[in-house]
C-alpha positions as CSV (number, residue, x, y, z in Angstrom):
1,M,117.0,133.8,85.7
2,R,113.7,132.5,87.1
3,I,111.0,130.6,85.2
4,I,107.4,130.3,86.4
5,L,105.8,127.0,85.5
6,N,102.0,127.0,85.5
7,M,100.7,123.4,85.4
8,T,97.4,122.1,86.7
9,G,96.8,125.2,88.7
10,L,100.2,125.2,90.4
11,T,102.6,128.1,90.2
12,L,106.0,126.8,90.7
13,P,109.1,129.1,90.7
14,R,112.1,127.2,89.4
15,I,115.6,128.4,89.0
16,T,117.7,127.7,85.9
17,R,121.0,128.4,87.6
18,G,121.5,125.7,90.2
19,V,123.7,123.9,92.5
20,V,126.5,121.6,92.3
21,L,127.3,117.9,92.8
22,L,125.8,117.5,96.2
23,V,122.3,118.0,97.5
24,L,121.6,117.6,101.2
25,V,118.0,118.0,102.3
26,T,117.1,119.5,105.7
27,V,113.7,119.8,107.4
28,L,113.9,122.6,109.9
29,V,111.9,121.8,113.0
30,P,109.7,124.4,114.7
31,R,109.9,124.7,118.5
32,R,106.7,123.1,119.4
33,V,105.5,121.0,116.5
34,W,106.8,117.7,117.9
35,P,105.6,116.9,121.4
36,M,107.3,113.5,121.1
37,E,110.5,112.5,119.3
38,R,113.0,109.6,119.6
39,A,116.3,108.7,117.8
40,E,118.0,105.4,117.7
41,L,120.8,103.7,115.7
42,V,119.2,101.5,113.0
43,M,120.6,100.1,109.7
44,G,124.0,101.7,110.3
45,T,122.6,105.2,110.6
46,V,120.5,107.4,112.9
47,A,116.8,106.9,112.7
48,R,114.5,109.7,114.0
49,V,110.8,109.4,114.5
50,A,108.7,112.4,115.6
51,I,105.0,112.2,116.4
52,G,102.9,115.3,116.2
53,D,99.9,113.9,118.1
54,P,100.1,114.8,121.8
55,G,97.7,112.0,122.6
56,A,99.5,109.2,120.7
57,A,100.3,106.1,122.7
58,P,104.0,106.0,123.8
59,G,104.1,102.4,122.5
60,A,103.8,103.8,119.0
61,F,107.5,104.6,119.1
62,D,108.4,101.1,120.1
63,E,106.4,99.6,117.3
64,A,107.9,102.0,114.7
65,F,111.5,101.2,115.7
66,A,110.7,97.5,115.9
67,A,109.5,97.7,112.3
68,L,112.8,99.4,111.3
69,R,114.9,96.8,113.1
70,A,112.9,93.9,111.6
71,V,113.8,95.1,108.1
72,D,117.5,95.4,109.1
73,A,117.5,91.9,110.6
74,T,116.1,90.5,107.4
75,M,117.9,92.5,104.7
76,S,121.3,93.4,106.0
77,L,124.6,92.1,104.5
78,Y,126.2,92.6,107.8
79,R,124.1,90.1,109.8
80,A,125.1,86.5,109.2
81,E,121.7,85.3,110.2
82,S,119.7,87.6,107.8
83,D,117.6,86.2,105.0
84,L,119.6,88.3,102.5
85,V,122.9,86.6,103.5
86,R,121.2,83.2,103.2
87,V,119.8,84.0,99.8
88,N,123.1,85.2,98.5
89,A,124.8,82.0,99.8
90,H,122.3,79.4,98.4
91,A,120.0,80.9,95.7
92,A,122.4,79.9,92.9
93,A,122.3,76.3,94.0
94,H,118.5,76.0,94.6
95,P,115.4,78.0,95.1
96,E,115.7,79.6,98.5
97,P,112.5,80.3,100.5
98,V,112.1,83.8,102.1
99,G,109.7,85.6,104.3
100,T,106.8,87.7,103.1
101,E,108.5,91.1,103.6
102,L,111.7,90.3,101.7
103,F,109.8,88.7,98.9
104,A,107.5,91.8,98.6
105,L,110.6,94.0,98.4
106,L,112.3,91.8,95.8
107,V,109.1,91.9,93.6
108,R,109.0,95.7,93.8
109,A,112.7,96.0,93.1
110,R,112.4,93.9,90.0
111,E,109.5,96.1,88.8
112,L,111.7,99.2,89.3
113,S,114.5,97.5,87.4
114,I,112.2,97.0,84.5
115,E,110.8,100.6,84.7
116,T,114.4,102.1,84.8
117,D,115.7,99.8,82.0
118,G,118.2,98.3,84.4
119,A,119.6,101.6,85.9
120,F,118.3,100.4,89.2
121,D,119.3,96.7,89.8
122,I,119.6,95.0,93.1
123,T,121.8,92.2,91.5
124,V,124.6,94.8,91.4
125,L,126.5,93.3,94.4
126,P,129.1,91.4,92.2
127,L,129.9,94.7,90.4
128,L,130.3,96.6,93.7
129,R,132.6,93.9,94.9
130,L,134.6,94.2,91.7
131,W,135.1,97.9,92.5
132,G,136.1,97.2,96.1
133,A,132.9,97.5,98.0
134,Y,132.4,95.9,101.4
135,P,136.0,95.1,102.0
136,E,135.2,94.2,105.6
137,L,132.8,91.4,104.5
138,A,135.3,88.6,103.8
139,Y,132.5,86.0,103.1
140,L,131.5,87.8,99.8
141,G,133.2,86.7,96.6
142,P,135.6,88.9,94.6
143,G,132.9,90.0,92.2
144,S,132.2,89.9,88.5
145,R,130.5,92.2,86.0
146,G,129.1,89.2,84.1
147,A,127.0,88.1,87.1
148,V,125.0,91.3,87.2
149,G,121.5,91.5,85.6
150,F,118.0,91.4,87.1
151,A,116.9,89.1,84.3
152,G,118.8,86.4,86.2
153,L,116.7,86.9,89.3
154,R,113.9,84.3,89.5
155,L,111.0,84.8,91.9
156,D,108.4,82.2,92.4
157,S,105.3,83.8,94.0
158,Q,103.6,80.5,94.7
159,A,106.5,79.0,96.6
160,R,107.8,82.4,97.7
161,T,111.3,81.4,96.7
162,V,114.3,83.2,95.2
163,N,116.7,81.6,92.6
164,F,119.7,82.9,90.8
165,H,120.0,81.9,87.1
166,R,123.8,82.6,87.1
167,Q,126.6,81.6,89.4
168,G,128.2,84.4,91.3
169,M,125.0,86.5,91.5
170,G,124.3,88.4,94.7
171,L,121.8,91.0,95.9
172,D,122.5,94.3,97.5
173,L,119.4,96.1,98.9
174,G,121.3,99.3,99.9
175,G,119.5,101.4,97.3
176,I,116.0,100.4,98.5
177,A,115.9,98.8,101.9
178,K,115.9,102.1,103.9
179,G,112.9,103.3,101.9
180,F,111.1,100.0,102.5
181,A,111.8,100.2,106.2
182,L,110.3,103.7,106.4
183,D,107.2,102.5,104.6
184,R,106.8,99.7,107.1
185,A,107.4,102.0,110.1
186,R,104.9,104.6,108.8
187,A,102.3,101.9,108.2
188,V,102.7,100.7,111.8
189,L,102.2,104.3,113.1
190,A,99.1,104.7,111.0
191,A,97.7,101.4,112.2
192,A,98.3,102.6,115.8
193,G,96.1,105.7,115.2
194,V,98.9,108.2,114.7
195,R,97.8,110.9,112.3
196,C,100.9,113.1,112.0
197,A,104.5,112.0,112.0
198,R,107.9,112.6,110.5
199,L,110.3,109.7,110.0
200,D,114.0,110.2,109.0
201,L,116.3,107.2,108.3
202,G,119.7,108.5,107.3
203,G,118.3,111.3,105.3
204,N,115.5,109.3,103.7
205,L,112.2,111.0,104.8
206,A,108.7,109.8,105.1
207,F,105.8,111.9,106.3
208,L,102.5,110.8,107.8
209,G,99.6,113.2,107.4
210,G,100.1,116.9,106.7
211,G,102.6,119.3,108.1
212,P,102.0,122.9,109.1
213,G,99.4,124.2,106.6
214,G,99.0,120.7,105.2
215,E,102.3,120.5,103.5
216,W,105.9,119.7,104.3
217,D,108.7,122.2,103.6
218,V,112.1,120.5,103.0
219,A,115.2,122.6,102.7
220,V,117.8,121.6,100.2
221,R,121.4,122.5,101.0
222,D,123.8,124.2,98.6
223,P,126.5,121.5,98.0
224,D,129.1,124.2,97.2
225,A,128.4,125.8,100.6
226,P,126.7,123.2,102.9
227,E,126.1,125.9,105.5
228,K,123.8,127.7,103.1
229,P,120.4,126.7,101.7
230,L,119.8,126.3,98.0
231,G,116.0,126.5,98.4
232,V,112.9,124.8,99.8
233,L,110.8,122.0,98.3
234,S,107.2,122.1,99.5
235,L,105.6,118.6,99.4
236,E,102.1,117.2,99.8
237,A,100.9,115.4,102.8
238,D,102.0,111.8,103.1
239,S,105.0,112.4,100.9
240,T,108.4,110.7,101.0
241,L,111.8,111.9,99.8
242,S,115.3,110.5,99.1
243,T,118.6,112.0,97.9
244,S,121.4,110.3,96.1
245,A,124.8,111.8,95.3
246,N,128.5,111.1,95.8
247,Y,129.3,113.0,98.9
248,A,129.7,113.0,102.7
249,R,131.9,109.8,102.7
250,D,135.4,109.1,101.5
251,F,134.8,105.8,99.8
252,V,138.5,105.4,98.6
253,A,139.6,105.6,102.2
254,E,137.1,102.9,103.0
255,G,138.7,100.5,100.5
256,W,136.7,101.3,97.3
257,R,138.6,101.8,94.1
258,V,137.0,105.1,93.2
259,S,135.2,107.9,95.2
260,S,131.8,106.8,94.2
261,H,129.2,104.4,95.7
262,V,126.8,104.5,92.8
263,Y,127.5,102.4,89.7
264,D,125.7,101.8,86.4
265,P,124.7,98.1,86.4
266,R,124.4,98.3,82.6
267,S,127.9,99.5,81.8
268,G,129.7,98.4,84.9
269,R,131.2,101.8,85.4
270,P,131.0,104.2,88.4
271,V,128.8,107.3,88.3
272,L,131.2,110.2,88.6
273,R,129.4,113.1,86.9
274,P,128.7,116.2,89.1
275,L,125.1,115.4,89.7
276,A,122.8,114.9,92.7
277,V,119.2,113.8,92.7
278,T,116.4,114.4,95.2
279,A,113.4,112.2,94.4
280,W,109.9,112.3,96.0
281,A,107.1,109.8,95.7
282,A,104.0,108.5,97.6
283,D,106.0,105.7,99.1
284,A,109.6,105.7,100.4
285,T,110.5,102.4,98.7
286,T,110.0,104.0,95.3
287,A,111.7,107.3,96.2
288,D,114.7,105.5,97.5
289,A,115.2,103.4,94.4
290,L,114.4,106.3,92.0
291,S,117.0,108.6,93.6
292,T,119.6,106.0,92.7
293,A,118.3,105.2,89.2
294,L,117.9,108.8,88.2
295,L,121.4,109.6,89.3
296,V,122.6,106.8,87.0
297,L,120.4,108.0,84.1
298,G,120.9,111.8,84.5
299,P,118.2,114.4,83.7
300,E,118.4,113.5,80.0
301,G,117.5,109.9,80.6
302,S,114.9,110.3,83.3
303,P,111.7,111.6,81.7
304,A,110.6,108.2,80.5
305,V,111.1,106.7,83.9
306,L,109.1,109.4,85.6
307,E,106.3,108.9,83.1
308,R,106.0,105.3,84.3
309,E,105.9,106.6,87.9
310,P,103.3,109.4,87.8
311,Q,103.3,110.0,91.6
312,A,107.1,110.7,91.5
313,G,109.2,113.7,90.8
314,A,112.8,114.7,91.0
315,L,115.1,117.7,91.5
316,F,118.4,117.4,89.6
317,V,121.4,119.5,90.6
318,E,124.2,119.4,88.0
319,G,127.5,121.1,87.3
320,R,129.8,123.3,89.3
321,G,130.2,127.0,89.9
322,P,128.4,129.5,87.6
323,T,127.5,126.8,85.0
324,R,125.6,124.6,87.5
325,R,121.8,124.3,87.1
326,V,118.7,122.9,88.8
327,T,115.9,121.1,86.9
328,I,112.7,119.6,88.1
329,Q,111.0,116.7,86.3
330,G,108.0,114.4,86.8
331,R,105.4,115.2,89.4
332,L,105.9,118.8,90.5
333,P,106.2,119.7,94.2
334,R,103.7,122.2,95.5
335,A,106.4,124.8,95.2
336,W,110.2,125.2,94.8
337,L,111.4,128.3,96.6
338,E,114.9,129.6,95.9
339,G,117.6,130.7,98.3
340,A,118.1,131.8,101.9
341,A,115.1,134.1,101.9
342,A,112.9,131.1,101.3
343,I,114.3,129.4,104.4
344,R,113.7,132.5,106.4
345,D,110.2,133.1,105.2
346,R,109.2,129.5,105.8
347,A,110.9,129.1,109.1
348,E,110.1,132.3,110.9
349,G,106.8,132.8,112.6
350,P,105.2,133.4,116.0
351,A,105.3,129.7,117.0
352,T,108.6,128.7,115.4
353,A,112.3,128.8,116.1
354,R,114.7,129.2,113.2
355,V,117.0,126.2,113.1
356,A,120.3,126.6,111.3
357,V,120.7,124.4,108.3
358,E,124.1,123.1,109.4
359,D,122.5,121.7,112.5
360,A,120.8,118.9,110.5
361,P,123.0,116.1,109.2
362,D,120.3,114.9,106.8
363,S,116.7,116.1,106.9
364,R,114.4,118.4,108.8
365,V,111.1,120.2,108.5
366,L,110.4,123.9,108.0
367,G,107.3,125.7,109.1
368,G,105.3,126.9,112.0
369,G,102.5,125.6,114.1
370,Q,101.2,122.1,114.9
371,C,100.5,119.5,112.3
372,D,97.5,120.4,110.1
373,R,94.8,118.9,112.2
374,P,91.7,120.0,110.2
375,C,93.1,118.3,107.1
376,M,95.5,115.6,108.0
377,T,92.9,112.9,108.5
378,E,91.6,113.3,104.9
379,R,92.9,111.3,102.0
380,Y,96.0,112.5,100.1
381,R,94.1,113.7,97.1
382,D,91.7,115.8,99.2
383,V,94.2,117.7,101.3
384,R,94.2,120.7,99.0
385,R,90.4,120.8,98.9
386,C,90.4,120.6,102.7
387,Q,92.8,123.5,103.0
388,N,90.8,125.7,100.6
389,R,87.7,124.9,102.7
390,T,89.5,125.7,105.9
391,A,90.8,129.0,104.5
392,A,87.3,130.0,103.4
393,K,85.9,129.4,106.8
394,R,88.6,131.6,108.4
395,K,87.7,134.4,106.0
396,D,84.0,134.1,107.1
């Protein structure tokens, strides 16, 4: 069954039968869209930056990857010299000073904790330890559910310090730091004059400017059959996207007590329901955190959160087999196109090469032609108006 949603002039096909537990997004790359692309290992995963401006300075890549590495150096639990490790070690004893970047992220994380009623909470580290997380990090304590709660995180904006109200507290930025890093790298590219770029950090996506036709087509894999596509999300210029689900890694084999890496900070229990969430927003920090929070809340608990974040939307994939379903909440994408035909229709064209979905470990872009040069320099809200104007000129 297919439902057509008509909202604010947008016709959005949406399917009521859906997918299963796992959603992987892929962005299928045309042959000649990206004259420059680089990949490096950052934050424990593969980071890819592709620039669609042939005239962009080669140094733009260096600056973007430097921004990613700077976030990793500051916010990693695996670097003994990081600000995050220092905060976790000392903030219960006294207010601990931190840098501008980390403090800004902590402020935003606390705002998102309030908006999600605690479904997203960076003080979850003691709970994760209780369930066996980070077995290789011997310096971390054994963990405690009672030490969790964002209300115990004290931030002094004047002194720029962090203080824990309870002993045993600790911060884990794994649900938000990758998004924050993408935002910083994207800002660096924009400041360098880059007008069109795609950034991928372990499957978290951030776009600068508009893709082919002014939009970005993101393919979503069918978790039941990862070699097959479920459909395509078509997103606005300057969008970001993140997916959360329990897949791709054997967490029990890594020392965790259960096969889940997402936990409800409020109940102290792992999230085991067959659900995956792909969230999109104007900034990657918000998309990253929301994909985790909405996985905890489920589609029934998410509308209130998305009302508080009007620039964000989410695709929920729940259930298994014939009973599985897909729902979309919040800010609608420009389109949701179902099935393999959508992939073919979007990917095929005179200037594109069809790229198999299974070739992409995390995310890729569909579509033909170069980045949308007539429109990509305009503000986000004006992209559609620009496209309409461009189409009218072509008709003339």
